[in-house]
GUKOLMI-313723 format. One record per residue (C-alpha): residue in three letters; x, y, z. Coordinates in steps of 0.001 Angstrom, whole numbers, plus 500000, padded with zeros to 6 digits. Example, Ala and Ser with C-alpha at 12.3 -4.5 7.8 and 13.67 -1.06 7.14 Angstrom:
<pts>
ALA512300495500507800;SER513670498940507140;
</pts>
This chain:
<pts>
MET028143598220034285;GLY026040598325031526;SER026910598277028360;ALA026338602109027307;VAL028788602685029898;ARG031370599960028477;LYS031260601259025533;ASN032128605050026831;THR034909603208028751;LEU036121601549025836;ARG035481605100023748;GLU037716606549026995;ILE040460603682026513;ARG041175604550022718;GLY041193608482023330;THR043194608815026089;PHE045230605652025174;GLY047941607296025770;ARG047323608389029598;PHE046405604206029529;PHE049505603634028225;ALA051352605494030765;ILE049594603738033938;MET050097600305032018;ALA053831601161031490;ILE054421602375034991;ILE052953599573036856;ALA054984597316034303;LEU058160598878035057;GLY057518599148038649;VAL056082595760038853;GLY059197594445036143;PHE061765595588038477;PHE060683595024041824;THR059555591741041153;GLY062715590861038434;VAL065038591337041113;ARG063603590008044064;ILE063103586474041829;VAL067027587030041116;THR068914584638044109;PRO066045582287044317;ALA066055581623040616;MET069976581357040802;VAL070353579129043711;ASN067556576789042455;THR069455576389039304;VAL072739575471041005;ASN070667573090043601;LYS069299571587041160;PHE073317570605039586;LEU073833570283042876;ASP071635567605043512;ASP071024566154039946;ASN075106565271041079;GLN074907564579044837;LEU077212566686046051;TYR078190565374049169;ASP077246566397052695;TYR079996566058054576;ARG084381565222053338;LEU086199563062055786;LEU090317562971056137;SER092413561631058356;SER096225561947058060;MET096620557478058212;GLY093761557675054944;TRP090817555335055075;LYS089932551050054016;GLU086843550262052389;ASP085780548820055738;ASP085723552543056712;VAL083773553453054298;GLU081430550294054387;TYR080640551473058315;PHE079930554684057267;ARG077348553310054558;SER075814551875057547;CYS075364554860059252;PRO072551556907060058;ASP070514558570057525;VAL073460558053055118;ARG072603557624051384;TYR075525557471049604;ALA079213556901051479;GLU081997556203048693;GLY086215556437048772;SER088051558434046865;TYR092174559069045841;SER093224562965045296;LEU096809564111045048;ASP098601567363043000;ILE100970567053040424;LEU102791568776038014;THR103400568063034553;SER105648568547032171;GLY105738570093028796;ALA106795573827027346;ARG104622575157030605;GLU103843573360034006;TYR100537573103034929;VAL099708572231038333;LEU096661569756038175;ARG094376568123041476;ALA093934564530040181;HIS090305562635041859;SER089495559504040974;LEU085662559631039348;THR082944558199041582;GLU079807556285040943;ASP077105558099042991;ILE078739561031044685;ASN080066564317043528;GLY079141563471039558;ILE080333565619037153;ARG078404566601033726;LEU080190565826030379;THR080737568754028518;ALA082296566794025309;GLY084337563587024442;ARG083555560566026953;LEU084575559178030069;PRO087937556683030617;GLU087794553409029695;ASN090851552523031082;GLU093675553446033270;ASN095774555548030624;GLU092494557823030128;CYS091400561195031826;ILE088850563741031752;ILE090459567311032362;GLU088454570547033121;ASP085888571967030370;GLY087791574455028486;LYS091458573552030049;PHE093161571666027316;ASN092156570063024061;ILE090780566219023987;GLY092802563615022420;SER096438565674023898;THR098053563725026372;ILE099154564817029765;THR102561563500031461;LEU103623563173034921;SER107316565985035646;GLY109797564411036881;GLU109871566901039568;ASN106870565015041165;SER107871563523044664;GLU107974559588044752;SER105167559850047086;VAL102639561140043967;LYS105286559099041529;ASN103944555773043091;ALA100917556540043503;LEU099753556491039747;LYS100180553213038255;THR100830555242034717;ASP102803558791034234;THR101076559314030760;PHE097241560183030453;THR095187561027027078;ILE092231563035027413;VAL089179561640026478;GLY086726564069027270;SER085625567535029301;ALA083875567904031772;ASP082299570187035016;SER082431569233038857;SER080189569971041185;MET082938570250043213;TYR084429573016041675;ILE081139575390040573;ASN083569578464040488;PHE086211579865039127;GLU089105579006042562;ARG090797575906042860;GLY092808576403045431;THR096488576647046656;THR099309573596046935;SER102603573413047950;VAL103534571690043998;GLY104908573721041110;ASN104237577320041348;GLY101329577013043488;GLU098731577706041984;ILE096278574914040745;SER095103575018036531;ALA092721572964036878;PHE091048569528038056;VAL091069566482036280;TYR089639563276036782;LEU090924559221036802;PRO089109555985036914;LYS090108554341040441;GLU092332551775038268;ALA095178554352037605;PHE095807554867041329;ASP098045553130042963;LEU097119553342046541;ASP096468551279049693;VAL094267553717051347;TYR091542556152050242;THR092575559800050941;GLU088881560620051844;ILE085597559533052301;PHE082730561579050723;VAL079037560932052781;ARG076096562475051258;PHE072567562020053254;GLN069197561042052914;GLN067831564683052023;ASP067329566879048728;MET066589569630050828;GLU067666572922048846;ILE071455574595049461;TYR071784577458052372;SER068506576487053753;ASP067169577049056935;GLU065286573231056433;TYR069306572694055856;GLU070943573966058506;ALA068383572589060431;PHE069212569144059542;MET072851569564059499;ASP073107571177063095;GLY074374568859065588;ARG075930566468062895;ASP079186567470063077;LYS080209566016066572;GLN078311562877065800;TRP080415562338062891;GLU083554563424064605;SER083073560965066891;PHE082215558286064144;ALA085716559674062135;HIS087584559205065336;GLU086327555588066383;ARG087244554676062401;ALA090434556130062929;ASP090949555013066355;MET090886551325064861;ARG093168551821062071;TYR095903553649064235;ASP095433550693066771;GLU095750548064063460;LEU098812549700061993;TYR100360549625065949;SER099520546641066443;GLU100370545217063000;ALA103935547382063219;GLU104267545746066815;LYS103612542465065895;LYS106222543213062876;LEU108930544166065508;SER108087541447067675;ASP108444538799065081;GLY111482541190064052;ARG112872540936067453;ALA112515537198067362;GLU114064536110064363;LEU117015538521065720;GLU117894536852068316;LYS117100532895066442;ASN119556534315064184;ARG121560535064067348;ALA121448532355068938;ASP121867530412064981;GLY124673532000064305;GLN126370531973067928;THR125918528458068051;LYS127586528166064228;LEU130657530893065538;ASP131328528585068582;SER131357525050066651;ALA133843526760064351;LYS135785527717067024;ASN135613524849068636;ASP137163522928065754;LEU139708525328065697;ASP140394525067068554;SER140842521480068713;GLY142680521716065330;LYS145111523987067073;GLU145809521845070339;GLN146753518519067222;LEU149062521233065713;ASP150154521712068992;ARG151068518221069908;GLN152236517659066770;LEU154577520290066740;ALA156216519348069758;GLN156452515375068983;LEU158576516577065948;GLU160330518903068209;GLN161081515233069796;ILE162757513778067112;ARG164414516532065278;ASP167710515319066113;ILE167271511695066296;ALA165391511212062661;PRO166026514442060455;GLN164322513346057752;GLN161654512049059385;TYR161159516195061499;SER161014517435057858;ALA158260516000056541;GLY156868516193059527;MET157104520010059500;GLU156326519694056173;GLN152343518110057404;TYR152623520797059701;ASN153185524164058166;ALA150379523112055871;ALA147920521633058329;LEU149256525165060190;ALA148244527258057210;ASP145000525441056382;TYR144190526517060546;GLU145043530571059826;LYS142889530445056852;GLY140650529030058555;LEU141049531088061689;ALA140847534272059090;GLU137246533101057835;TYR136054532534061172;GLU137065536042062531;SER135650537465059096;SER132450535384059798;ARG132530536802063511;ALA132473540052062232;ASP129863539548059490;PHE127760537829061845;GLU128088540939064654;LYS127613543434061990;GLN124416541570060485;ILE123053541870064323;SER124346544959064408;ASP122177546214061883;GLY119079544054062798;GLU119414545750066263;ALA119767548979064718;GLU116891548558062111;LEU114307547289065320;LYS115516550543067040;LYS114519552605064431;GLY111006549996063806;GLU110841550960067773;ASP111294554466067926;GLU109318554764065016;LEU106321553342066904;ARG106630554981069580;LYS106789558531067040;LEU103706557358065963;LYS100354559112066763;LYS096884559035066047;PRO095467560455063296;ASP093970563747062713;ILE090164563754061432;TYR088527566362059696;VAL085084566603059029;LEU084542568958056381;ASP080958570160055611;ARG079539572006052256;ASN081288575900053691;THR085108574475053296;ASN083910573815049487;ILE085225577540047852;GLY082574577237045258;TYR079515576622047554;ALA080469579160050178;CYS081678581493047606;PHE078266581177045713;GLU076133581846049022;ASN077833585089049900;ASP077612586306045763;SER074005585362045696;GLU073500586924049277;ILE074840590035047721;VAL071926590250045170;ALA069507589291047861;GLN070103592045050209;VAL070480594590047206;ALA066737593291046780;ARG065506593720049831;VAL065042596927049875;PHE066240598804046772;PRO062796597753044793;VAL060612598944047503;PHE061695602503046959;PHE061481602000043039;ILE057577601050043211;LEU056807603407045749;VAL058111605921042686;ALA056025604147040440;ALA052789604157042793;LEU053194607999043622;VAL052958608612040681;CYS050230605759039334;MET048061607411041656;THR048659611184040647;ILE047354610265036874;MET043872608305038021;SER043152611387040872;ARG043683614143038176;MET042154611454035664;VAL038840610994037831;GLU038783615123038810;GLU038927616144034724;GLN035663613084034392;ARG033936615266037022;THR031650616386034614;GLN030635613466032978;ILE030618611709036473;GLY028011614458036900;VAL026247613889033719;PHE026261609627034376;LYS025104610343037679;ALA022558612951036677;LEU020999610249034131;GLY020049608023036819;TYR023356605377037135;SER024363604174039871;GLU027113605626041815;GLY028584601632041687;THR028089601657038284;VAL030392605444037834;MET032813603997040047;GLY032952600677037713;LYS033791603065034475;PHE036997604154036355;ILE037771601291038065;PHE037734598922034913;TYR039813601922033574;SER042540601691036239;GLY042035597909036593;LEU042428596920033430;ALA045916599231033073;ALA047159597739036381;ILE046574594082035553;ILE047868594183031850;GLY050911596276033227;CYS051490593449036565;VAL051050590535034237;LEU053541592116031555;GLY056327593213034137;TYR055683589787036069;SER056630588054033713;LEU059130590209031179;GLY060957591188035218;THR061310587475035846;TYR062271586522033180;ILE065167589149031717;PHE066334590012035302;PRO067675586190035990;LYS068748585643032854;ILE071132589101032883;ILE072289588960035923;TRP072971585145035715;LYS074731585805032480;THR077245587804034419;TYR077332585047037284;THR079120582914034393;LEU082183585191034160;MET082995583299038073;TYR080825579866037765;ILE080399577262035572;GLU077851577824032492;LEU074425576363033566;PRO070948576970032073;ILE068496578817034135;ASP065285578075034814;TYR062276580185034694;LEU061197580217039096;PHE057178580983039374;ASP056870582631042779;ARG053305582943043834;LYS053886584539046596;LEU055402586992045179;ALA052743587274042010;LEU050526587395044584;ILE052131590865046356;ALA052779592195043339;LEU049104592443042114;ALA047712593625044923;VAL049930596552045308;SER049334597347041626;LEU045866597211041976;ILE045965599103045933;CYS047664602049043715;SER045194602060040825;VAL041942600822041629;GLY042218601866045418;VAL042966605453044609;THR040428605309041726;TRP037886604000043972;PHE038816606877046990;SER039385609805044865;CYS035660608957043031;ARG033980608302046744;VAL035060612292046644;GLU033622613454043833;LEU030390611109044035;ALA029710612381047527;GLU028535615647045668;THR025544616802043734;ALA025073615631040318;ALA024320619725039600;SER027429620703041081;LEU029620617923039876;MET028286619459036296;ARG029700622813036934;PRO033735622970036695;LYS035413623830039699;ALA036251627265040079;PRO039916628036038743;LYS042320628471041447;ALA043356632240042666;GLY046059633942041654;LYS048521634568044478;ARG051460636800044737;VAL054899634933045635;LEU057944635452047036;LEU059862636784044714;GLU057616639505044145;TYR058288641282047291;ILE061839641174045936;THR060938643956044091;PRO064462644846042274;LEU064860640925041232;TRP061153641133040344;LYS061103644275038024;ARG063994642711036236;MET062425639601035343;LYS060464639231031824;PHE056809639051031530;LEU056445635133030502;HIS058855633958033518;LYS057096636160035856;VAL053842634148033828;SER055592630943034524;ILE057203631481037746;ARG052891632242038823;ASN051786629048037367;ILE054675626826039508;PHE053383628179042155;ARG049613628781041850;TYR049195624699041250;LYS050941623626044616;LYS049638619794044052;ARG051148620217040463;LEU054054621723041838;PHE054467618608044651;MET053974616052042474;MET056339616569040600;ILE058887617663042795;LEU058429614399044436;GLY057808611920040789;ILE061366613754039484;GLY063188614274042637;GLY061919610139043476;CYS063919609142039845;THR067048611148040489;ALA067482609691044270;LEU067211606231042592;LEU069719607667039623;VAL071836608755042546;THR071856605618044512;GLY072343603557041717;PHE075270605172040955;GLY076554605263044770;LEU075960601792044956;LYS078665601183042290;ASP080523603663044173;SER080811602203047603;ILE081297597959046437;ALA083231597956043434;GLY086173599847044909;PHE086994598358048321;ALA088723595565047299;ASP091035597711045970;MET091054600545049069;GLN091598597660051691;TYR094505595581050193;ASN095780598822048102;GLU095683601002050862;ILE094943599676054064;GLN095894596692054510;VAL099488596619052471;ALA101263593503052908;ASP101732591305050225;ALA100658588362051812;SER100126586431055069;ALA101479582814056986;ASN099801580760059488;LEU102325579280061409;ARG102924576145063856;ASN105185575081066784;VAL106878577907066576;GLY106209579362070173;ASP108052582691071831;GLU111116582704069108;LEU111356581292065818;PRO112967578245064526;GLU115613578533062461;GLU114612576565060152;LEU111675579146059345;SER113890581600059993;GLU115605580838057215;VAL113044580062055359;LEU111511583225055633;SER114590585552055067;GLU115038583983052396;ASN111835584885050910;THR110872587580052068;GLU111988591565051559;ASP110913592094055944;TYR108014590297057952;THR106367590716061363;LEU105077588305064064;LEU101757588210065435;TYR099089586163067217;THR096201585423065848;GLY092652584219066561;ALA089012583795066677;TRP087502585033069580;ASP084154585465070403;LEU083053589212071043;LEU080346589429074096;TYR077780592268073613;GLY074372592246075418;LYS073576588652075210;LYS074642587863071704;VAL078176586577070603;LYS079795587196066947;SER082822585737066023;VAL085692588394065447;THR089380588167064480;VAL092158588998067170;ASN095834589951066105;ALA098223590120069223;ALA100829592179068117;GLU104967592478069886;THR104938595877068941;PHE103360598308066357;GLU106287599615065340;GLY106681599341061658;MET103381597816061981;ASP102407600451058719;LYS104579598260056471;TYR101810595576056891;PHE098943597017058150;GLU097646600886057868;LEU096281601681061365;ARG093713604886060617;GLY090615606098061523;MET087737606947059287;ASN088779610478058679;GLY092174609417058031;GLU094035609994060975;LYS096861608084062015;LEU095821605845065293;VAL097849605417068592;PRO098826602288069253;PRO096716600002071943;ALA098927600596075320;GLU098545597613077956;ASP094542596488078610;GLU093825598707075676;ALA092987597771072100;ILE091067599236068771;VAL088580598059066406;SER087539598133062946;HIS084723600100061777;SER082446597137060579;ILE082233596255065017;ALA082015599007066052;GLU079015600080063738;ARG077336597007064028;TYR077989596347067519;GLY077869599529069740;ILE081072599443070798;LYS082578603246070663;LYS085553604501071890;GLY085951604439075355;SER084196601032075844;MET084707598436077502;MET085115595235075467;LYS085068591091076557;LEU086639588254074249;ARG085820585048075224;ASP087903581900073417;GLU087006578538072830;ASN088549577456076135;MET086366580131077836;ARG089304582406078674;GLU088149585646078965;LEU089761589626077565;ASN088481592111079205;VAL089847595589077316;ARG088849599518076662;VAL088547600501073103;THR090735603922072480;GLY090145603695068400;VAL088387602738065674;PHE090013602206062683;GLU089216601533059009;ASN089003597935057596;HIS086603596676054879;VAL087314592713054807;TYR086422591047058461;ASN085608592147061614;VAL089461592565063713;VAL090942593717066892;PHE094220594965067686;LEU095684594776070881;GLY099307594072072163;ARG100611590349072772;SER101718591703076464;THR098223592261076963;MET097060589148076580;GLU099819587506078416;LYS098924589435081362;GLN095280588885081319;LEU095251585086080711;GLY098412584303082585;GLU100371582312080468;SER102905582623077353;VAL101218583824074004;PRO102836581611070634;PHE103362583536067090;ASN101176581992064805;TYR100607583941062210;ALA102977587185059808;PHE102434589580057539;MET104997589618054686;ASN106510591585051977;PHE108107589821048827;PRO110865591170047280;GLU109710592956044071;ASP111192590801041687;ALA109443587690043125;ASP107453585245041369;THR104940585798043453;TYR103668581557043116;LYS106095580265043452;THR107782582268046663;THR104276581052048321;ALA104818577429047382;ALA108259577861048476;LEU107196579201052075;SER104508576523052095;LYS106909573372052151;SER108410574627055870;GLY107005572671058064;ASN106513575809060220;ILE103998577304057646;THR100490575482057035;ALA099467577894054601;VAL099990581006052490;LEU097625583848051583;VAL098791586254048862;PHE096899589185048852;GLU096910590139045950;ASP095003586955044642;LEU092072588007047588;LYS091517590896046337;GLU090879589968042497;ARG088408586938044010;LEU086817589884045779;SER087050592041043177;LYS085694589501040408;MET082766588604043182;MET081568592440043461;SER081650592672039606;SER078877591231039272;LEU077252593694041052;ASP078298596084038324;TYR075541594402036328;ILE073008594729038360;VAL073663598470039312;LEU073558599061035587;ILE070243597090035559;VAL069518599417038069;ILE070486603021036398;ILE068617602029033031;CYS065482600716035193;ALA065508603843036977;ALA065779606348034128;GLY063480604533032372;LEU061308605557035311;ALA062163608870035098;PHE061285609491031732;ILE057465607605032380;VAL057057609641034970;LEU058463613184033315;TYR056064612478030410;SER053016611814032372;LEU053052614221034709;THR054155616909031636;ASN051017615268030152;ILE048780615801032831;ASN050251619772033094;ILE049335620091029474;THR045602618287029819;GLU044482620265032370;ARG045268623460030906;VAL044129622961026910;ARG041996625747027242;GLU044854628648029124;ILE047307626886026386;ALA044550627464023109;THR043831630456024285;ILE047726631953023930;LYS047802630403020704;VAL044998633016019735;LEU046569635831020972;GLY049194635443018660;PHE052025633307020235;PHE054458631822018001;ARG055448628206018455;HIS058240628302019946;GLU056394630597022409;THR054154628556022854;SER056430625360024095;SER058662627796025890;TYR055359629459027885;VAL054555625944028613;LEU058096623900028937;ARG059571626490030278;GLU057935625412034085;ASN058790621890033281;LEU062681623174033145;ALA062109624752036394;LEU060504622126038301;THR062815619441036914;ALA065249621378038273;LEU063933621726041413;GLY062895618040041459;THR066859617318040894;ALA068265619424044289;VAL065813617432045703;GLY066537614287044726;LEU069961614384045163;GLY069718615845049054;ALA067441612280048575;GLY069516609912046779;ILE072098610813049638;LEU069611609683052328;LEU068031606357050563;HIS071850605652049416;SER072774605337053221;PHE069919603871054065;VAL070611601125051729;MET074132600836052444;ALA072952600303055658;GLN070291597415054861;ILE073178595278052404;ARG075273593737055597;VAL077811591199054024;ASP078816588933056810;LEU082662590327057293;VAL082679593088054392;ASP082083596792055646;PHE081493598413052320;SER082407602321052668;VAL079475604357051831;ARG080247606987049662;ILE079521608424046195;LEU081600609785043673;PRO080740613574042829;LYS080683612567039116;SER077765610280040104;PHE075315613077041327;LEU076508614531038042;TRP075583611711035999;SER072254611705037946;ALA071573615488037387;LEU072545615181033600;LEU070230612190032848;THR067379613384034977;PHE067622616774032371;LEU067938614859029440;PHE064596612787029839;ASN063497615905030458;PHE063898617505026951;ALA063020614036025493;VAL059872614021026802;ASP059690618009025729;LEU060170617450022064;PHE057165615198022321;MET055167617652024334;VAL055622620113021115;ILE054052617859019316;LYS051212617269021733;LEU051167621556021896;GLU051172621787018186;LYS048120619622017705;ILE045899621686020352;ASN042917623203018578;MET042396626725019163;ALA039113627110018336;GLU038381625200022281;SER039649628302023849;LEU036421629616022811;LYS033932626706023435;SER031906627643026609;ILE033338625897029924;GLU029488624351030806;
</pts>
């Protein structure tokens, strides 16, 4: 590019800086939104991954009902690919004071599941502890309540701890702390104690970290962990069985030693008793002989008889005393032997009942914070997958319009350059430089600001649910190159194509302006009664609107696209924000559910009493995870089998998607949730095959589809399962309603103490958890709306600016003809208002389709969002579009005022 052309290009940028800035701004906004939303999930995952890696979060958590010894830790440490294995203690404690708290106490570990100290220091003795950040004041004390069980009291060496620091834990990255059967059932915070503070013989759990530093949730990590569960279950079972055999042998030896000692004591005691009895019998014989001798001399020697009888009586008293002592000793001996026998019998019974320990190999997905963060971050990723694409398409459309109009406007100058001998490449380079520079600056600004601001804003909202971590800036080279390529295609590509078209003409042809489009009659002119009653200027505006069809379509597409984005943004909020309230206020209306064990066909008396005392009413079901077979694939679904569906509406409202009440399934029939029907092609009347882990199958006909937004659920009759499986199906689940004045947490704790109840889930808690999880989307939607609004403003400004620039001579002419300021503004901007109305109408309709498409792409496993847009969302979208139109008109009025009337007198050549 020559120096003259370069100067001309720079002069062009200065002279049309508004247009240059519009291109730059629209590309910056499009790229910023596209890359910003796309980078959010990787940036958040990278931040949490760094924290968990720095603190070496476990890969496996091993539990045994018999606990673990240090030898087990050493064994697991020597297993393949293990970096760290460390034993740990944990238990739930109840504190005393004006308010009781339930705390989950963990022992501090050295290499695994680290903590981040936020204040204070680490404990230095067994009487000190670290508490969860923000829960208690450093320096205060925690005292155990007397209501703690004896096992808890005996597990700790002291009952008072001084808080010396606060921390965040890698095991608790979100607000969830879990539930417990202690106190009110709600865990308030975690606390870390030195290992020396625990007085336990065995570890309650062992944590294992492998030799890997892979990114969390990544395919690489999933592949690394794939297949390890069974391997580690065998490792754990092997060690647990050794522990069982060791305990069994120790108990058996103790019983054997006890039996031998009892038999020895029995023999020794019996020998002593027999010896004492023999002595007594011998003494009795002597007394009898003495008495006989005394009787012989009774009449012969009275005095000797009297003296002898005194001796005899004294000896007889001693004998009777000795006999009484013997009887007492024999009774004591027999009692001791009997007690020993009973104790041995009890020990033998306990040994007989001793079962092999239950083993649990739990991976990271069982950690509530870890699992929730994957789901929460995936929601943003789902939105980012499709929505920004439409955003950048609208920006690209307007950018293409601006550049094509610019080339058309400069056709005379192109002809001059061509006539002066400049090559086509040089002429084309002028416009490519103009559009390319705007695109590159806009892309760099958009990428830099978008990838910096979006993650920070959205992460700030996530800290309402997760621990506050500084989010690191993440540069994605691939994403940056994609953004740059799209920016250059939309600007330089369109410029190149437009220039190629213009340069195909001769210089003389280019220097002659194109003839203006001929006016044509519009449809309204054929409606004579209406057309005659319209004002002259209104007729002119209508003719102008339809005269420039390219401008008409570009305005409708640009404004309609922005309105559609606004509708979609508001619709996302409508569809996602309220699904938890709808699920647990209108559909799943029970207060809670309970998982049961050892129930069978009839309730045990103890469980029946517990349920009657703590609930208003309840219903029993079978529930289980079954695989839905569809095509060659399987999907896990929850199967609920009810004894009867009478009164089920007190717990679960089985209604269709249009609100109609469904007929309960009969034998060999089932009804399915909407998510199953939509995602897996199950329709009313279809046959559905279900299979469980034991390869048992159910074949049922689907007779209805019910509304449900959480989990993939199938309802059928218990009789159907029993008939097809050929065996009794036990109750293992219950829906419950609590009394109105019941304390939910105390009731839950009371229920959890039952040996037949393994877990209690309060649906209000689940609703709050889901609502908080989805609350982050409110901010995402707000950002979407703000960006869509900004895009709408720039689009309106750019298109209106093009409209005025192309019609400068026409506007100057009507000013010469004596139009007043407001008449001139109305003449031009009236068309904008009409086109905005048309674009808005198209955008509202397109928004419905775009919203449906975006919602179809947002698929969160186990959640079925309701696709809806509230009337107020349409209203807000239309109002915002018109508001931006009026704002742009204010700027355009100033530009109209600056148009020089002398322009209309210049020769067109």
